[in-house]
MMTF fields as JSON, N, C-alpha, C and O atoms, coordinates in Angstrom:
{
  "mmtfVersion": "1.0.0",
  "mmtfProducer": "UNKNOWN",
  "numBonds": 415,
  "numAtoms": 416,
  "numGroups": 104,
  "numChains": 1,
  "numModels": 1,
  "chainsPerModel": [1],
  "groupsPerChain": [104],
  "chainIdList": ["A"],
  "bondAtomList": [4, 2, 8, 6, 12, 10, 16, 14, 20, 18, 24, 22, 28, 26, 32, 30, 36, 34, 40, 38, 44, 42, 48, 46, 52, 50, 56, 54, 60, 58, 64, 62, 68, 66, 72, 70, 76, 74, 80, 78, 84, 82, 88, 86, 92, 90, 96, 94, 100, 98, 104, 102, 108, 106, 112, 110, 116, 114, 120, 118, 124, 122, 128, 126, 132, 130, 136, 134, 140, 138, 144, 142, 148, 146, 152, 150, 156, 154, 160, 158, 164, 162, 168, 166, 172, 170, 176, 174, 180, 178, 184, 182, 188, 186, 192, 190, 196, 194, 200, 198, 204, 202, 208, 206, 212, 210, 216, 214, 220, 218, 224, 222, 228, 226, 232, 230, 236, 234, 240, 238, 244, 242, 248, 246, 252, 250, 256, 254, 260, 258, 264, 262, 268, 266, 272, 270, 276, 274, 280, 278, 284, 282, 288, 286, 292, 290, 296, 294, 300, 298, 304, 302, 308, 306, 312, 310, 316, 314, 320, 318, 324, 322, 328, 326, 332, 330, 336, 334, 340, 338, 344, 342, 348, 346, 352, 350, 356, 354, 360, 358, 364, 362, 368, 366, 372, 370, 376, 374, 380, 378, 384, 382, 388, 386, 392, 390, 396, 394, 400, 398, 404, 402, 408, 406, 412, 410],
  "bondOrderList": [1, 1, 1, 1, 1, 1, 1, 1, 1, 1, 1, 1, 1, 1, 1, 1, 1, 1, 1, 1, 1, 1, 1, 1, 1, 1, 1, 1, 1, 1, 1, 1, 1, 1, 1, 1, 1, 1, 1, 1, 1, 1, 1, 1, 1, 1, 1, 1, 1, 1, 1, 1, 1, 1, 1, 1, 1, 1, 1, 1, 1, 1, 1, 1, 1, 1, 1, 1, 1, 1, 1, 1, 1, 1, 1, 1, 1, 1, 1, 1, 1, 1, 1, 1, 1, 1, 1, 1, 1, 1, 1, 1, 1, 1, 1, 1, 1, 1, 1, 1, 1, 1, 1],
  "groupList": [{"groupName": "MET", "atomNameList": ["N", "CA", "C", "O"], "elementList": ["N", "C", "C", "O"], "formalChargeList": [0, 0, 0, 0], "bondAtomList": [1, 0, 2, 1, 3, 2], "bondOrderList": [1, 1, 2], "singleLetterCode": "M", "chemCompType": "L-PEPTIDE LINKING"}, {"groupName": "THR", "atomNameList": ["N", "CA", "C", "O"], "elementList": ["N", "C", "C", "O"], "formalChargeList": [0, 0, 0, 0], "bondAtomList": [1, 0, 2, 1, 3, 2], "bondOrderList": [1, 1, 2], "singleLetterCode": "T", "chemCompType": "L-PEPTIDE LINKING"}, {"groupName": "VAL", "atomNameList": ["N", "CA", "C", "O"], "elementList": ["N", "C", "C", "O"], "formalChargeList": [0, 0, 0, 0], "bondAtomList": [1, 0, 2, 1, 3, 2], "bondOrderList": [1, 1, 2], "singleLetterCode": "V", "chemCompType": "L-PEPTIDE LINKING"}, {"groupName": "ILE", "atomNameList": ["N", "CA", "C", "O"], "elementList": ["N", "C", "C", "O"], "formalChargeList": [0, 0, 0, 0], "bondAtomList": [1, 0, 2, 1, 3, 2], "bondOrderList": [1, 1, 2], "singleLetterCode": "I", "chemCompType": "L-PEPTIDE LINKING"}, {"groupName": "LYS", "atomNameList": ["N", "CA", "C", "O"], "elementList": ["N", "C", "C", "O"], "formalChargeList": [0, 0, 0, 0], "bondAtomList": [1, 0, 2, 1, 3, 2], "bondOrderList": [1, 1, 2], "singleLetterCode": "K", "chemCompType": "L-PEPTIDE LINKING"}, {"groupName": "PHE", "atomNameList": ["N", "CA", "C", "O"], "elementList": ["N", "C", "C", "O"], "formalChargeList": [0, 0, 0, 0], "bondAtomList": [1, 0, 2, 1, 3, 2], "bondOrderList": [1, 1, 2], "singleLetterCode": "F", "chemCompType": "L-PEPTIDE LINKING"}, {"groupName": "LEU", "atomNameList": ["N", "CA", "C", "O"], "elementList": ["N", "C", "C", "O"], "formalChargeList": [0, 0, 0, 0], "bondAtomList": [1, 0, 2, 1, 3, 2], "bondOrderList": [1, 1, 2], "singleLetterCode": "L", "chemCompType": "L-PEPTIDE LINKING"}, {"groupName": "ASN", "atomNameList": ["N", "CA", "C", "O"], "elementList": ["N", "C", "C", "O"], "formalChargeList": [0, 0, 0, 0], "bondAtomList": [1, 0, 2, 1, 3, 2], "bondOrderList": [1, 1, 2], "singleLetterCode": "N", "chemCompType": "L-PEPTIDE LINKING"}, {"groupName": "GLU", "atomNameList": ["N", "CA", "C", "O"], "elementList": ["N", "C", "C", "O"], "formalChargeList": [0, 0, 0, 0], "bondAtomList": [1, 0, 2, 1, 3, 2], "bondOrderList": [1, 1, 2], "singleLetterCode": "E", "chemCompType": "L-PEPTIDE LINKING"}, {"groupName": "ASP", "atomNameList": ["N", "CA", "C", "O"], "elementList": ["N", "C", "C", "O"], "formalChargeList": [0, 0, 0, 0], "bondAtomList": [1, 0, 2, 1, 3, 2], "bondOrderList": [1, 1, 2], "singleLetterCode": "D", "chemCompType": "L-PEPTIDE LINKING"}, {"groupName": "ALA", "atomNameList": ["N", "CA", "C", "O"], "elementList": ["N", "C", "C", "O"], "formalChargeList": [0, 0, 0, 0], "bondAtomList": [1, 0, 2, 1, 3, 2], "bondOrderList": [1, 1, 2], "singleLetterCode": "A", "chemCompType": "L-PEPTIDE LINKING"}, {"groupName": "GLY", "atomNameList": ["N", "CA", "C", "O"], "elementList": ["N", "C", "C", "O"], "formalChargeList": [0, 0, 0, 0], "bondAtomList": [1, 0, 2, 1, 3, 2], "bondOrderList": [1, 1, 2], "singleLetterCode": "G", "chemCompType": "PEPTIDE LINKING"}, {"groupName": "ARG", "atomNameList": ["N", "CA", "C", "O"], "elementList": ["N", "C", "C", "O"], "formalChargeList": [0, 0, 0, 0], "bondAtomList": [1, 0, 2, 1, 3, 2], "bondOrderList": [1, 1, 2], "singleLetterCode": "R", "chemCompType": "L-PEPTIDE LINKING"}, {"groupName": "TYR", "atomNameList": ["N", "CA", "C", "O"], "elementList": ["N", "C", "C", "O"], "formalChargeList": [0, 0, 0, 0], "bondAtomList": [1, 0, 2, 1, 3, 2], "bondOrderList": [1, 1, 2], "singleLetterCode": "Y", "chemCompType": "L-PEPTIDE LINKING"}, {"groupName": "CYS", "atomNameList": ["N", "CA", "C", "O"], "elementList": ["N", "C", "C", "O"], "formalChargeList": [0, 0, 0, 0], "bondAtomList": [1, 0, 2, 1, 3, 2], "bondOrderList": [1, 1, 2], "singleLetterCode": "C", "chemCompType": "L-PEPTIDE LINKING"}, {"groupName": "GLN", "atomNameList": ["N", "CA", "C", "O"], "elementList": ["N", "C", "C", "O"], "formalChargeList": [0, 0, 0, 0], "bondAtomList": [1, 0, 2, 1, 3, 2], "bondOrderList": [1, 1, 2], "singleLetterCode": "Q", "chemCompType": "L-PEPTIDE LINKING"}, {"groupName": "SER", "atomNameList": ["N", "CA", "C", "O"], "elementList": ["N", "C", "C", "O"], "formalChargeList": [0, 0, 0, 0], "bondAtomList": [1, 0, 2, 1, 3, 2], "bondOrderList": [1, 1, 2], "singleLetterCode": "S", "chemCompType": "L-PEPTIDE LINKING"}, {"groupName": "PRO", "atomNameList": ["N", "CA", "C", "O"], "elementList": ["N", "C", "C", "O"], "formalChargeList": [0, 0, 0, 0], "bondAtomList": [1, 0, 2, 1, 3, 2], "bondOrderList": [1, 1, 2], "singleLetterCode": "P", "chemCompType": "L-PEPTIDE LINKING"}],
  "groupTypeList": [0, 1, 2, 3, 4, 5, 6, 7, 8, 9, 4, 8, 2, 2, 2, 10, 8, 11, 10, 7, 6, 12, 13, 4, 10, 0, 8, 7, 11, 3, 9, 3, 13, 1, 6, 2, 11, 4, 0, 1, 7, 14, 11, 11, 13, 11, 15, 14, 11, 1, 14, 2, 2, 8, 3, 2, 8, 11, 8, 8, 7, 6, 16, 17, 12, 1, 10, 2, 8, 8, 12, 4, 6, 12, 4, 12, 11, 16, 13, 14, 12, 6, 10, 14, 15, 1, 3, 2, 7, 11, 17, 2, 1, 2, 6, 1, 4, 17, 16, 4, 4, 17, 11, 4],
  "groupIdList": [1, 2, 3, 4, 5, 6, 7, 8, 9, 10, 11, 12, 13, 14, 15, 16, 17, 18, 19, 20, 21, 22, 23, 24, 25, 26, 27, 28, 29, 30, 31, 32, 33, 34, 35, 36, 37, 38, 39, 40, 41, 42, 43, 44, 45, 46, 47, 48, 49, 50, 51, 52, 53, 54, 55, 56, 57, 58, 59, 60, 61, 62, 63, 64, 65, 66, 67, 68, 69, 70, 71, 72, 73, 74, 75, 76, 77, 78, 79, 80, 81, 82, 83, 84, 85, 86, 87, 88, 89, 90, 91, 92, 93, 94, 95, 96, 97, 98, 99, 100, 101, 102, 103, 104],
  "secStructList": [7, 7, 7, 3, 3, 3, 6, 6, 6, 6, 7, 7, 5, 7, 7, 7, 6, 6, 3, 3, 2, 2, 2, 2, 2, 2, 2, 2, 6, 7, 7, 7, 7, 7, 1, 2, 2, 2, 2, 1, 7, 7, 1, 1, 1, 1, 1, 1, 7, 7, 7, 3, 3, 3, 3, 3, 3, 7, 4, 4, 4, 5, 7, 7, 7, 7, 2, 2, 2, 2, 6, 6, 6, 6, 6, 1, 7, 1, 1, 3, 3, 3, 4, 4, 4, 7, 3, 3, 7, 1, 7, 3, 3, 3, 3, 3, 1, 7, 7, 1, 1, 7, 7, 7],
  "xCoordList": [-68.069, -69.447, -69.558, -68.65, -70.689, -70.996, -72.844, -73.549, -73.255, -74.57, -74.716, -74.299, -75.515, -76.295, -77.618, -78.421, -77.985, -79.453, -79.84, -79.026, -81.219, -81.785, -82.785, -83.343, -82.866, -83.741, -85.136, -86.108, -85.491, -86.607, -87.538, -88.742, -86.419, -87.17, -87.432, -88.25, -86.708, -86.908, -86.074, -86.396, -84.995, -84.456, -82.697, -81.765, -82.698, -81.227, -80.298, -80.308, -79.752, -78.948, -77.686, -76.872, -77.267, -75.942, -75.134, -75.628, -73.38, -73.28, -71.627, -71.055, -71.102, -69.072, -68.71, -69.525, -67.823, -67.081, -66.668, -66.085, -66.836, -66.193, -67.175, -66.801, -68.658, -69.724, -69.86, -69.565, -70.598, -70.846, -72.557, -73.51, -72.675, -74.136, -75.084, -76.069, -74.598, -76.165, -76.549, -77.718, -75.599, -75.564, -76.304, -77.064, -76.145, -76.67, -77.899, -78.785, -78.023, -79.56, -80.671, -81.736, -80.337, -81.236, -80.717, -81.613, -80.099, -80.459, -81.517, -81.806, -81.815, -82.19, -83.952, -84.9, -84.103, -85.49, -85.37, -86.301, -84.379, -84.416, -84.358, -83.414, -85.384, -85.607, -84.836, -85.491, -83.753, -82.841, -83.003, -82.317, -84.294, -84.201, -85.928, -87.058, -85.654, -86.67, -87.203, -86.405, -88.537, -89.061, -88.188, -88.03, -87.523, -86.851, -85.645, -85.542, -84.743, -83.852, -84.245, -83.354, -85.639, -85.864, -85.695, -85.427, -86.051, -86.266, -84.466, -84.146, -83.749, -82.296, -81.054, -79.95, -81.601, -80.252, -79.3, -79.743, -77.729, -76.534, -76.584, -76.229, -76.976, -76.856, -75.938, -75.525, -75.321, -74.337, -72.778, -71.916, -72.476, -71.433, -70.905, -69.964, -72.193, -71.79, -71.895, -71.669, -72.145, -72.403, -73.883, -74.192, -75.107, -76.004, -76.311, -77.406, -75.556, -75.792, -77.065, -77.382, -78.137, -79.677, -79.342, -80.395, -78.58, -78.489, -78.062, -77.463, -78.099, -77.975, -78.55, -79.766, -77.772, -77.808, -77.439, -76.51, -78.184, -77.694, -77.178, -78.06, -75.94, -75.157, -75.286, -74.889, -75.845, -76.797, -75.691, -75.796, -75.042, -74.018, -73.111, -73.535, -71.852, -71.066, -70.201, -69.802, -70.23, -69.309, -67.9, -67.356, -67.497, -65.688, -65.727, -64.754, -66.735, -66.769, -67.16, -67.622, -66.76, -67.064, -65.727, -64.819, -65.965, -64.817, -64.793, -65.827, -63.578, -63.522, -64.467, -64.681, -64.953, -65.828, -64.692, -63.51, -65.309, -64.595, -64.342, -64.805, -63.733, -63.683, -64.734, -65.325, -65.24, -67.152, -67.919, -68.653, -67.877, -69.125, -68.559, -69.266, -67.437, -67.05, -67.277, -67.243, -67.631, -68.396, -69.358, -69.761, -70.762, -72.209, -72.32, -73.213, -71.782, -71.85, -71.853, -72.518, -71.061, -70.48, -71.323, -70.761, -72.323, -73.543, -74.061, -74.931, -73.698, -74.541, -73.702, -73.085, -73.58, -72.472, -71.919, -72.311, -70.681, -70.028, -70.76, -70.287, -71.689, -72.937, -73.56, -73.634, -73.829, -74.157, -73.737, -72.72, -73.83, -73.129, -73.995, -75.088, -73.011, -73.404, -73.586, -72.565, -74.533, -74.553, -73.485, -72.774, -73.565, -72.848, -71.002, -70.226, -71.078, -69.278, -68.98, -67.852, -70.004, -69.473, -69.416, -70.312, -68.146, -68.018, -68.193, -67.379, -68.828, -68.862, -68.135, -67.973, -67.433, -66.542, -66.658, -66.061, -67.729, -68.047, -69.609, -70.133, -70.1, -72.112, -71.689, -70.78, -73.386, -73.456, -75.001, -75.88, -75.13, -77.084, -77.182, -76.359, -78.355, -78.46, -79.752, -80.751, -79.77, -81.084, -81.413, -80.668, -82.369, -82.537, -83.524, -84.726, -83.205, -83.991, -83.976, -85.029, -82.598, -82.938, -83.129, -82.843, -83.646, -83.508, -82.786, -81.837, -82.91, -82.049, -81.78, -80.67, -82.344, -82.247, -80.825, -80.768, -79.957, -78.929, -79.735, -80.134, -79.935, -79.959, -78.761, -78.947, -77.743, -76.352, -75.261, -74.298],
  "yCoordList": [35.52, 35.22, 34.447, 33.621, 34.307, 32.788, 32.656, 33.509, 31.911, 31.622, 30.983, 29.903, 32.07, 31.67, 31.213, 31.961, 29.97, 29.114, 29.304, 29.044, 29.8, 29.935, 28.836, 28.892, 27.868, 26.349, 26.958, 26.5, 27.73, 27.669, 28.813, 28.777, 29.812, 30.604, 30.324, 30.845, 29.616, 29.125, 30.038, 30.2, 30.593, 31.831, 31.901, 31.975, 31.875, 32.043, 33.558, 34.231, 33.907, 35.151, 35.282, 34.98, 35.845, 35.996, 37.221, 38.33, 36.653, 37.548, 37.375, 36.421, 38.706, 38.828, 37.53, 37.318, 36.888, 36.322, 37.288, 38.303, 37.183, 37.575, 38.498, 39.407, 38.378, 39.314, 38.271, 37.077, 39.428, 38.987, 38.299, 38.947, 37.086, 36.157, 37.101, 37.317, 37.802, 38.649, 39.52, 39.628, 40.2, 41.482, 40.98, 41.819, 40.04, 39.449, 39.357, 39.947, 38.3, 37.836, 39.01, 39.004, 39.884, 41.341, 42.083, 42.219, 42.318, 42.703, 42.7, 43.447, 41.224, 40.472, 40.377, 40.122, 40.56, 39.841, 38.72, 37.915, 38.529, 37.021, 37.354, 38.092, 36.917, 37.023, 36.078, 35.116, 36.021, 35.054, 35.128, 34.429, 36.337, 36.522, 35.714, 35.891, 35.092, 34.392, 35.79, 36.691, 35.885, 37.011, 37.414, 38.577, 36.146, 37.124, 38.126, 39.332, 37.298, 38.05, 39.277, 39.875, 39.873, 40.405, 41.989, 43.085, 41.461, 42.657, 43.123, 44.219, 42.106, 42.021, 41.738, 41.348, 42.083, 41.579, 42.832, 43.93, 42.599, 43.123, 44.364, 45.538, 43.89, 44.605, 44.208, 45.014, 42.857, 42.558, 42.393, 42.141, 42.493, 42.794, 41.26, 41.143, 40.235, 38.76, 38.957, 37.854, 39.825, 40.149, 39.536, 39.653, 38.866, 38.665, 37.408, 36.988, 36.601, 35.454, 34.919, 33.857, 35.741, 35.436, 35.425, 35.138, 35.57, 35.136, 33.737, 33.791, 32.808, 31.713, 30.882, 30.725, 30.422, 29.96, 28.352, 27.893, 27.676, 26.195, 25.923, 25.811, 25.762, 25.663, 23.886, 22.887, 23.871, 22.319, 21.847, 20.768, 22.621, 22.286, 23.725, 24.878, 23.287, 24.169, 25.128, 26.278, 24.352, 24.494, 24.967, 26.017, 24.173, 24.341, 25.824, 26.166, 26.286, 27.511, 28.976, 29.99, 28.663, 29.914, 29.931, 29.103, 31.569, 31.445, 30.749, 30.244, 30.649, 29.892, 30.377, 31.538, 29.328, 30.357, 31.101, 30.815, 31.961, 33.192, 32.762, 31.697, 33.521, 33.238, 32.992, 31.997, 34.881, 34.53, 34.016, 33.927, 33.219, 32.036, 30.501, 29.871, 30.314, 29.128, 29.145, 28.155, 30.798, 30.872, 30.862, 30.416, 31.377, 31.276, 30.333, 29.942, 29.274, 28.004, 27.043, 26.069, 27.063, 25.96, 24.904, 23.826, 24.918, 23.662, 23.176, 22.306, 23.566, 23.369, 23.019, 23.961, 21.739, 21.517, 22.52, 23.683, 22.029, 22.785, 23.408, 24.39, 22.75, 23.564, 25.115, 26.271, 24.69, 26.46, 27.521, 27.641, 28.151, 29.802, 30.752, 30.85, 31.885, 33.081, 34.266, 34.476, 34.659, 34.647, 36.357, 36.697, 36.841, 37.797, 37.947, 38.716, 36.558, 36.591, 35.641, 35.173, 35.379, 34.305, 35.031, 35.708, 34.787, 35.232, 34.456, 33.538, 34.354, 33.692, 33.667, 34.746, 32.435, 32.583, 31.87, 32.145, 30.801, 29.712, 29.633, 30.317, 28.733, 28.442, 27.652, 26.963, 28.451, 27.806, 27.224, 27.791, 26.627, 26.48, 26.511, 25.995, 27.222, 27.878, 27.589, 28.04, 26.967, 27.075, 28.196, 28.157, 28.917, 30.033, 29.922, 30.049, 29.734, 30.067, 28.529, 27.902, 27.86, 26.291, 25.896, 26.538, 24.76, 24.155, 24.417, 25.172, 24.023, 24.244, 23.379, 23.24, 22.287, 20.733, 19.758, 19.881, 19.057, 18.768, 17.784, 16.694, 18.173, 17.452, 16.326, 15.21, 17.097, 16.381, 15.918, 15.415],
  "zCoordList": [-265.33, -264.851, -264.353, -264.256, -263.791, -262.903, -262.706, -263.245, -262.176, -261.622, -260.26, -259.842, -259.6, -258.594, -258.801, -259.36, -258.387, -258.662, -257.052, -256.166, -256.78, -255.198, -255.822, -256.917, -254.891, -255.319, -254.581, -255.182, -253.613, -252.657, -253.877, -254.13, -254.487, -255.354, -257.127, -257.884, -257.301, -258.389, -259.41, -260.587, -258.809, -259.696, -260.016, -259.215, -260.685, -261.532, -261.491, -262.522, -260.656, -260.942, -261.145, -260.272, -262.562, -263.255, -262.377, -262.174, -261.757, -261.05, -261.476, -262.004, -261.022, -261.55, -260.501, -259.603, -260.572, -260.074, -258.864, -259.246, -257.616, -256.568, -256.102, -255.362, -256.5, -255.781, -254.516, -254.471, -253.16, -252.26, -252.235, -252.668, -251.728, -251.573, -251.427, -252.132, -250.174, -249.553, -250.466, -250.839, -250.888, -251.426, -253.089, -253.571, -253.677, -254.661, -254.501, -255.12, -253.314, -253.124, -252.942, -253.559, -252.141, -251.842, -253.244, -254.076, -253.423, -255.172, -256.759, -257.694, -256.211, -257.189, -256.446, -257.188, -255.308, -254.725, -254.138, -254.11, -253.662, -252.842, -251.615, -251.333, -250.378, -249.125, -248.547, -248.145, -248.378, -247.111, -245.567, -244.821, -244.949, -244.11, -243.294, -243.748, -242.372, -241.671, -240.935, -240.675, -240.641, -239.558, -238.424, -238.05, -237.803, -236.946, -237.612, -237.388, -238.502, -239.294, -239.937, -240.541, -239.927, -240.858, -240.089, -240.582, -238.311, -237.505, -236.771, -236.31, -236.87, -236.197, -236.93, -236.55, -238.25, -239.208, -239.276, -239.614, -238.883, -238.627, -240.203, -240.095, -241.23, -242.374, -243.109, -243.943, -243.048, -243.643, -243.067, -243.909, -242.016, -241.367, -240.111, -239.326, -240.528, -239.917, -238.749, -238.252, -237.761, -236.041, -236.01, -234.824, -236.766, -236.126, -236.549, -236.175, -237.314, -237.967, -238.224, -237.687, -239.263, -239.324, -240.923, -241.492, -241.616, -243.019, -243.355, -244.429, -243.01, -242.851, -244.057, -244.17, -244.838, -246.243, -246.241, -245.577, -246.966, -247.201, -248.435, -249.286, -248.879, -249.699, -250.444, -249.844, -251.661, -251.944, -253.611, -254.194, -253.895, -254.921, -254.853, -254.782, -254.895, -255.362, -253.87, -253.692, -253.38, -252.142, -252.564, -252.225, -253.222, -253.505, -254.819, -255.491, -254.856, -255.715, -255.032, -255.557, -253.52, -252.689, -251.932, -251.862, -251.2, -250.139, -248.952, -248.514, -248.291, -247.209, -246.13, -245.782, -245.703, -244.057, -243.382, -243.195, -243.133, -242.189, -240.35, -239.94, -239.58, -238.129, -237.899, -237.48, -238.463, -237.994, -237.807, -236.823, -239.467, -239.707, -238.639, -237.852, -238.9, -237.413, -236.131, -235.4, -235.647, -234.581, -234.553, -233.479, -235.78, -235.933, -236.071, -235.32, -236.86, -237.539, -236.939, -237.291, -235.8, -235.19, -234.971, -234.778, -234.953, -234.528, -235.938, -235.88, -237.115, -238.171, -239.42, -239.916, -240.036, -241.049, -241.85, -241.759, -242.948, -243.197, -244.964, -245.535, -245.417, -246.43, -245.525, -245.942, -244.54, -243.767, -244.056, -243.373, -244.479, -244.628, -244.663, -245.221, -243.59, -243.291, -245.116, -245.772, -245.44, -246.903, -246.831, -247.777, -246.075, -245.554, -246.102, -246.668, -245.421, -245.368, -246.658, -246.81, -247.558, -248.892, -250.141, -250.644, -250.619, -252.252, -252.982, -252.883, -253.658, -254.987, -255.971, -256.542, -256.53, -257.392, -258.959, -260.0, -258.639, -259.851, -259.309, -258.43, -259.997, -260.201, -258.578, -258.114, -257.989, -256.541, -256.534, -257.183, -256.134, -255.864, -254.268, -253.512, -253.882, -252.357, -251.928, -252.486, -251.107, -250.459, -248.936, -247.957, -249.0, -248.563, -247.116, -247.349, -245.877, -244.749, -244.554, -244.435, -244.519, -244.113, -242.529, -241.519, -242.672, -241.698, -240.455, -240.666, -239.106, -238.127, -238.12, -237.607, -238.543, -238.027, -238.616, -239.84, -238.203, -239.457, -240.447, -240.037, -241.635, -242.618, -243.645, -244.13, -243.655, -244.374, -243.641, -244.219]
}
């Protein structure tokens, strides 16, 4: 078991290693979508790019970025991930609905 800490929501979620970040966020009432994302999300298939999260700590505990993420997030730093494409393998701290401005 491992922990996902959601900063904006001040919530920690215990999950099994190998859990999908988007699925676990939604299962635990964490809103990862902006208004546009709520209306246009693809349901977790990596096609829309609306489930962007910022990894504050524990980036090394996640699966590598997929080709879909490389394409959708090419203008963002490596600390940004698509929650639907991200597998959690250890403790991680996540910022939901990050700013589009480069900050890291």
